[in-house]
Structure formats: C-alpha cells, structure tokens
N, C-alpha and C positions, 0 to 999 in steps of 0.2 A: 583541597582540590578532588574534583570528582573526574571519573574517567571520561574521557572526551569522546561523542558519539561518532561512531564510525561511519564511514561515506556507505552509501547503499550498493554504488557499483563501481570498479575496478577505474572505468573513465571518470571518475570522480577528484580522483586522487593522481599527485604528479610525481610519477614514479622516478623520476629522475634526480628528484633532490632529498637528502635527509630529513630536510625540515617537514616533510609531508606525514612523516612517520614518529618524529623525533618525543613530539606533545604526549603519544600515547605511552611510549617506552618511559617516558620521564615519569607520569602519572604511577605506575606500575613501581617505579624504584621507590618511589615517595611513599606509596600507600603503606601504611602497618599491615604487616603479617602474621597471622597468628593461625595457629591450628584450625580456630572456629570461621575464618575469612578464607582458609586457603584455597578452596574451592572455588568461592566466587572470583576469587583473585586469578586462580589458572583458568576459568571461563574467560575471564579479559583477555589473559593474553593469549590464551588459545584463539581466539578471534583476531585478535593483530595479526599473528603470526599467517592466518587465514588470508589477511589480505597482502602481506608481505610475500608470504609465499607464490601468491597468484601474480602478484605484479612482475617477479622474476619470470613465472611462466610464461605469463601474456608478452612481455618485452622479447623472450628468447623466441616463442612462437614466430611473434612479428617478422624480427630479421631472419628466422628460418624459410619465411615465406618469400622472401625475396633477398637474397644476398648483396642486390645492385642497391638496395634503398638505402642511402648514406644516413637518411635520417633516422631510419628503423635500426640501422646498425649503434647509431651514434644514444641513439636513449638505451638500448643495451649496456651499452658501454658506460652510459653515465649511471645507469643502475649498480653496475660492477664497482665504479671509482667511488660513486658518490654514498651509495645506501648500503652496500653489503658488506662494507668493511665496519660502519658504525653499525648497522644491526647484527652484528657478531660480538662487537663488544655490549651492546645493549643486554643480549642476550646472556653474556659470561654474566654479568650481572644479575640478573632475573633467577638463574639458574643457583648461583651460588648464595641468593636470598633462599631460594625454595628448598635447597637441599641443607643450609642449616637449621631447618625446622625438624628434620630426621622424620620425617613422615613415615609412618610404618605401614607395613603393607594389610594391617588389620583397619586403620582409618580410610586409606585408599586402595583397596583390591585391585581396582580396576588401572592403577595408575604404577603398578609397582615393577612393571619393565620398563615403560617412558622414565620413573624415576633412575632405571639402572644405566637406560641410556644416556640421561641427561649426567648422571654422574661421571660415566666413562666420558664424555665429552668436555665437561669440566674442567677434568684432569688434563686431557689434552689441550684445553686452551692455553694458546701464548700469544700476547700482544703481538710482539714481532712476525709471527708468521703472517697476519691479516695481508699486508701488502703483498706478501709472498704468494698467497692462495688468489689475490686478485690478479697479479700476474700470470699466474698460472691459467686464470679463466680467460685471459685476453690473450693469450696463446692459442689455447683452444680455440678461440673465435678466429684466428688467424688460420688457423688448420683448415677448419671449415669453410672459410673463404676462400682458401686456394686450392681446395680440392671442389667444392662446388663450382667454380668459376671454370673447372676444366672441361675444353669444348675440340671438337675435330670434324673436318669436312669428311662427309659423307654423302657418295652419289648427289654431288652438288650442294648439298644441305649442310647448314652446321647443325651440330648433335652434342648435348651434353652427356655425360656419363651414364645416367639412367638412360637416356634416350639411346645410346651405343648398345647399353647390356643388351636390349632386344635382339640383336644379331647375336648373342652367344647362343641365344637357344634353337638358331635355326638346323634345320635338318642337314642343309649344304654343310658340308665339312669343311670347304674352302671359304665359305662367308663368316663361318662360327672365327677360322683362324685370323682373317681380315680385321674382323672387330673384335678379336681379342689382341690382336697387335697393336692395334690403332689405340685401346685403351691402357695397353703396358707402356707404349713411347710416351703417351699424355703423362703416365705416373711419373716415368723415369725422366721426363723432363724438368721435374720439380724434387727430382732427387736431394739436391743439394741443400734446397728450401726446407725441406719436411724434415732432414738430418740437423740441421740448424735449429730448428724448433723444438727437436726432441731434445738436443742436447741441453738446452737451455731449462727447460721443462726436468730433466734429469738433477741438474744444480740445483734447482729451485727445491724439488721433492727433497733430496739430500738433506738439505738444510732444513727444511720445515721438520724433518724427523728427527735431526739433532736438535732444534731448538725445544723441541717437545718432549727429550731426553729418552729417545729411540734408538738401538742400536742400529738400523738400519729403516728404509722406508717401508721394505714389506711388513716387519712388525707395526710400525702406524699406521699402515692400511687395514689390516688385519683388525687393529681395534676401530678404527674411524669406521669401516663398513661393519662394526657389532659385530663380528665372525665371533661369537663366544661360543659355539657348539661346534667346532671343531678347527684344526689346526692346518699350517702348512703341509705337515707328516700324512694326512687325510688325504689332501690333494694329492699328494704324491700315490696314494693308492689308489685313487680313483684313476689317474693318469695310466699307472701299471695295469688296472682290470681294463681299460678302454685298449690298450696294447695287447695285453692277452685274450681278450674277447670280440673287440669290435674291430681290431683291426684286420683278422681274420676275414670276418663278415663284410667287411668294406673289399677285400681281395676276391670275395667270392660275388660280389656285385660286381665288381670291374671285369672280372673273366665274362661275367655274361655280356657285360658291355660291348667288349671288344669280337666275340663271336659273333653278335648279332650285327655289329657295325661290319664285319667280315676284315679287320685289321689284326695286323699282328700286337702292335703298341696301343694305348692311348697316347695321347698329346694335352698340353695344359687346356686346350682348349675344348677339350673333350669333358672334363673335369675341372670344376673354379670352385673350389671350397670357400674361400672366401665372400664368393656371390650366392652360395649354396647351388650353383648350377651344376648339373650332373647330366650329361647326354642321354636323350630318350631315343629308343630306340624302338617304340610301336611303329605301327602303322599309323600315316596320315602324318598332318602340319602339327606343331605346337600349338596346346591348347591357347583359343583366344576366346575366354569365357564373357568376357563384355566390351562395350563399345563406347561406353563413354562414363564419367563419374556416377551422373544420376541411375546408370543401366546396374553398375557395381552395388551402390548404397541400397536398391530395390531387390536385387534378388540376394543379398546378404541378409535382408530385413526379412525377405520370406524363410532364409534358411533358421534365423533365430525365431521366427514366430513357430517352425514346425517343432525346434528344441525345447523351447520356454518361450511362454508367453510375456514375463517379467522380463525377462533378456530382449526380447524383442523390443520392448515400451523403452526401453533404455537407449537402446541405439536407436530407435525413431527420436526421441528428445533429440541426441546429437544432430541426427539430420536435419530435425526443426528448425534447431536454434544454430545452424550453421557451423556446428564445430567439426567437421570433417572437410579435410582440404587434402585429396585425394590423388590428383593426376598431377604428372611431371610439368615442367616448363622450363624455360630457362632461368637461369638465376636464381632459382628454388634450391636449398641447401639437400643435400645427399640425404640418402636414409629413410627410417621410419622410426615413428617414435609416439608413444600417446604420454599426454602432461596433464598433469590434474590441475585444474581451477578451482581450490577448496573452499575459496570465499562464495562462489555462486553456486559450489558445489557438482560441477560438472567436469567432465574430462574432455580434450582436445584430442583426435587424431589426425598426424600429419604420416603422408607416406606420400611416394612417387610412381604413380601406377601408370604402366604402360600397356594394360592390356591384354597381360600374361598370367599364367595360372598361380605365380609367385606372389602376383598382386592380391588373387585369392585368399592365399595361405598368410600373408602378412594382415589382411583385413581381418582376418579371424583372429591372428595374433595380438592385434592390437586391441580389437574390441575385447579380448579377454582381460586385458588391463584393466580398461574402461570399465569394464563389468565388476571388477574389484573395486574400484574408486567408488562405483555407485553404491555397490554393497556395504562399504565402510563407511560412508559419509555420516550414516547414522550416531556412529560412535560421539562421544560429547567432545572430545578434547582432539583438535589435528594431527597433535604427534602420534594417538593410539592408531589412526587411521594407515601409518605407513610400517607397512611389513616388510620382514627381512626379504631383501631383492631375490635369495634364493627362492622363496614361495613367490614372490610375485610373479615370476617365469613361470610358476604351476599354474597360474589362472590363465596366462597367455597360451601355453602352451598345449595345456589340457583343451582350452575350447577349439584348438585347431583339430583336436582328435575326436572329440564329443560330436562336431558338427559336421564332420567327412560324413554320416550315414544320408544326411538331407543335402549332399551336393548337385544331387541329379534334378532334370527340369520338373518332374512328375512331383518332387517336393519345393518345388519354387525355385529351385536354385541354378546353374550354370550349363550343366552338361546332361548330355545323354548316357544310360547306364556305361556304356563301354567308355565314354570318356572319364565318367566319374570314377571307373575303376581306373585308367590310366593314371588320374589324378592322384588317386589316393596310394597308386603304389610309387609315383612319383615322390608323395611325401613322404612315405614310410623309407625306401630308400635315403631320401635325404636325413631323415634322422641318423640312421647309422653311419652315412658318411659323413654326418656332421661334427660327431662325437672327436674322432681324429684331431680334427681341425682345431675344436675347443681344447682340446690337450695341448696341440702348440702353442695357440697364444695365451693359455695360462701359464705352461710350462717357461716360456720366452720369458714372462713377466717375473717369474720368479727367480730366473737368472740376472734378468737387469737389476734388480736391485737387492740383490746380494753379491752381484760383482759390480758396484758402483764406478769403480774407476778401470776396469777393462771396457763398460758399456758408454762411458763417454766418449769412445771411437767408434764411429758407426760403421767401419768395417769389421767390427769384433761383434757388433750386434747382427750384421748381417751373415756372419759364421754361424751364431749360437741360434737365429732363425731356422740356417740352412738344416744344422747337425738335428734340430728338433722336427724337421720336414721329411729329412730321411728316414726318421724313428717311427712316426706316425702316419705319412701320406705317400701310401705304398702306389708301384704298378703306374708311372706316368712317367714317359721320357719328353725330356726337358731340351735335352742337345744344348744349343748355344743360347740358350734362352736363359741361364743361371742367374743372371743377373736381376731378372725381374723374379723368379724364385727365391733370391736370396733376400729382395727387398720387399717380400710380402707383408711384412710387419709394418710399412708405410701405407697399407691398405685396409687395414684394421683402425675405426676410429677410436674404439676403445683404450688403444695403446697409448694414444696421446692423451685423451682428455678423462679418460674414467680408467685410470691404472688400476688391476686386479680384478675389475668389475668383467668378469666374464666365465668363470667356472660355474658361476650362477647358473647361466643357460645350460650346463651339461648337468648340474643338480636337480634343476628344476625339470629337463626331459625327463630323468629317473623318475622323478615324480609323477609328471605328465602320465607315463607310460603307464603306471599303475593306474592311476584313475581311468585311464582307457581300458586297461584290462579288468578293472573292476566294472565297467559299463558294458560291458560285453556278455555279461550274465545276470545284471542288475541295473539296466538303463537309470531308470528312476531314482534308485539308491545312491548311485554314482553323480548323477547331477546334484541331487540333495546334499549329499556331503559335500561338493563343489561348491554349492552356494551359502553353505554353512561357513567353512573355512575362508570364505573369501569376506564374509560377512565379521569376522575376530580380528580383520586388519592386524596390528602388530602388538596384540593384548597376549598373547601367547609365544614360547618360545621356537625355534624354528623347527625341532622334533615335533612338538605337541600338534606345529599347524599341519607338519605332514601327517601325524596320526588323523587330524581331524578330519581331511581330504582322503583318508583311507589309504592312505600309504607309508613305506617305512624310511625312515632316513637313514640310507646306508648306500655303499656303491663301489661294495667288494665285486668281485667275480663272480660269486653266486647269483647277487641280484642280475648283473649285466646280463648273463649267461639265461637265466629266466626271459627277460625281457628283448633281447636279441631273437632268441629263440621264436618268441610268440611274433615279433615283427615278419620273419623270414617265413612262417606257417602261413599269416595272413597274405604276405606278398604272393605265395603260392595258390593258393586259394584264388586270388584276383586276377592272377593271369589266365588262369583257367575259366573265367568270366567272360 
C-alpha cells in the first residue's frame, strides 16, 4: 500500500466525512515503521495533519463569518461529530507507534519537544473522553451562537454587540451609560442559558479529568496545555505581583481620569475591563482612524512597510488572497482571531472592526500572530510550528508596541502626531489596567476547577468572581448594578470555550514589554530578535523562546515594577507632546 496523493487544495476534500481522511491514516497505520524510514513517515503524517487542521480551521472560520448560515454551521458540526473523534483515535494509534520506536534526541534533535508533547498527549488519551470533548465543542458553539445573535434597538436601528460597543467610547457620559446598560440587559437576558451551558461544561470537564486519572480538571488542563515550565503556584505569584504593583498603578490612572472628568467616582461605563475600554479624557472626539476595511488594510500595510519590508509582504499576501475579514456585520461571531491554514501555509485574520482605535490595535495584534505563522511555516513538520501559547501572544503583543512609532500619517499611518500620542497613551494605559482583569479571569478558573462541587451552583460562581473583582478591580462604583458585575464571567468567552487559556496573555504582555524596552535603545536588534524567535515555532522551551526574543521568563514584583515604571514614564512624556 502506498501513501495516497493528497489533494492540492482544501476544497477538493469533503471535510464533513471521515472517509475523506481515513485512507491516509490507514496507510500510515499499516506501513512498516523503522528508525530508517521514520522521518519520511513523519513527513507524510505531517502533510496529512496540515490538511486535517486546515479543514477544522476553515469550517470554523466559515461558520464564524455568518452564524445565521445553517449550512456552514452544519459543516462545522459534521466535522466535530464525524471527523474529529476518528482523527483523535487515529492520531493516538500513530503516536503510540512512533513513541514505541524510542527515537533519541540524537536521531531527531529537531523533534525533541514535539516527541515530549506527543508522549504527554498519548498518556492523557482516553477513548471515553472523545464524545465528551465533542460535546464540549458543541456547547462552545452554542455559546458563540447565543452571544453572536444578541441585538438591541438603538436610535431606531438594530445593532449587534460590536456595533453597540462603538458608543461605549463616546465622550458623552450619558451616551456611554445608555449603551452600557443596553449591552448589560442583553447579557442578563441570557443569564439562565449561559449558566446552563457552563454547568454542563463543568460536569463534562470533571469527567474528562477523572477518566484520565487526574485529581481535578486544573491538573488535567495544565498538562493538556503543555505547561511544563510553570505551575499553579507560579500563577499565584504573578497574581500577587499584579496586586502589589499593577493595582496601585491602575489606581493612579483612574485618579487622573476622575480629576479630568470632574467626577467624584467612576462608574462601570467609564472603565469596562472585559472590553479593554477606559474612558479617554483628552481633547476631541474618540479617534476614528479609518472609514472602511480597505482603508484599514492600506494604512496597516504602510505601517508594516516602515517597520519591516518582509512583514509588509506577508500582510500584502493576506490582503491579496482575501484572508482578511475585518468589518463587523449582523450575524458575524463576536471577537477577533488569527487562524492558521497550514496546508496552504497562510493565516486568516477575523475581527469585528467598527472604525475605532481599538480596531487598529486588534489589527496589529492579530497581524503579529500571522507573522508568527509565516515565519514558522518553513519548519519541516506541522507540530513544530505550534509554539507555547504564552509565547504565541508575545508575537502579537510585541507587534502592537513595535508598530506604535509608525502610527502617524507621515509614516503612512492613521493619525496626526497629537492623535498618535493619544493613541499610544490609550494603549499603554490599557496594558496596565488589563493585567488586574487578567488576574481575575485566571484566578476565577483556579477556584472553579479546584472547587467543582461549589462551582456547579452559578450563584457560587457569581460570588467567587465578585470577590476577585473586589480584590483586583479598584475604584469603580457599581451601586445597584451588582448583578452585571457578578456575572462578568459570562462575558469572557475563554472561560466557556478555552478553560485556563488567559494567563498566557499576561505572561506574554510581560514578554512583549521587554521586547519594547529593548527596541527603545536598539530597534533593529529588537526586531531581528523578534523575527528569529518567531521562526523557531515550538522547537524551543518556553524560557528559551523568551530568551531568544530578548526577554526573561519571570513575573515577579521586581520585573513588574521595572516595566510598569517604564510605561508610566512614557505616558508622562507623551502627555507633554
């Protein structure tokens, strides 16, 4: 039996049916495997995985683009139900065959970490977990569909959440309050539905962990996410450093906001952590950097051309091949992401732009992920291109900071010099005030999955979230709006669909700030280190990747004090500009 020819393009394969993939897996299972032919066998398996992963990504992208299209949703669900479980089973067989060879680091030095990860995955695999994981993915889709369909009337027009969020940035406090309350009412209206989804998710995850012989889902998730280089205790150290260093810095920012607004207290529509919105108090209306998707693309392309011609070429490729879908519209899923299409070796960027500066930041952020994909596609095996998520976010967050000096119109960007200074202040303030919110999201999930019986009652989840909110989120008066504060965990999709995936953003932000710090004295060197580290994909450990990009993998009080100090100094300088 010879390895069948793989299709030239993804549309040549029916991603809804396991029969489309099964012959390729069958050949790999039956082919004799020896040390002599292991590399060719791996190359064939890697090529197959590229098609499989792209099939998943593409069906997910398509249903995200229009959550009202039942055919696209069904194609995604068919993949989840018909292909994903069988692919997991087949991959387990192949992993066991490969691991039985006991390949040494000397034989395949470039596969050392991949084999470590495969060994961990093989140890965790349980046949009985496959239907549970499929159901979890279905519940995640329910969350996306439910929240993506939320709409409210605004001045006689129907608006989705992304469109309503535009008014959360309005300089008129009454407009902000009205928009915030409209959005809050929409979320509270689906509170019972979200509680029901989450309860079922908790039951399933508890069973998944038990089936795999873990004491709780947190222990399972840490191994599943490949957290070989830090522990839950390290997360708590990070939380405490944020409480010690960043919460006081946040208070200083909020005090300036109160003074400039001329108010005694801030209200929830003045600072909305889950949306990264902090009221701006400078002169003029909120920044409106672009008028259309084409305008956003062109100015972003100009910025990247100033920063690095090769990065600009990557971005132009995505634009030319229609791999950017950036505007919000009714029925489009919430949020933004970059998804790799590893068969064609291209990334796809999805976002919900509404013409505000936050969209520019999202565009730069997701482009950083895309550059990571482009730089690592040259690695021979698909698994090597998967970096730890803690470092994947360094790629995106660093790009937000590295591109900042080129936001001005004279560099082809969006703003006058004064507007660019405003944008940079907004971004830097946002970094500081994000970290306490990140700590809430992460600490909440530590509580949930180590208190599984208590967490089954949504009221206990509300109370645990509220306790953490009071600890980390200072100086906002909620008054009679406590229900919306306590159910803030509903509004963070990661908590539902990607448990424990959030501290990565905080760790990566610390790494990205170090890249930015380095760029202030050696821009060329910092950019070269950035691109080199991205090209390594997942072929180095997490601390080694931080070292490659010119950063230290540590999150203590001393590190945060240095970086927060640099941010505050830079904000002070920009305010004088």
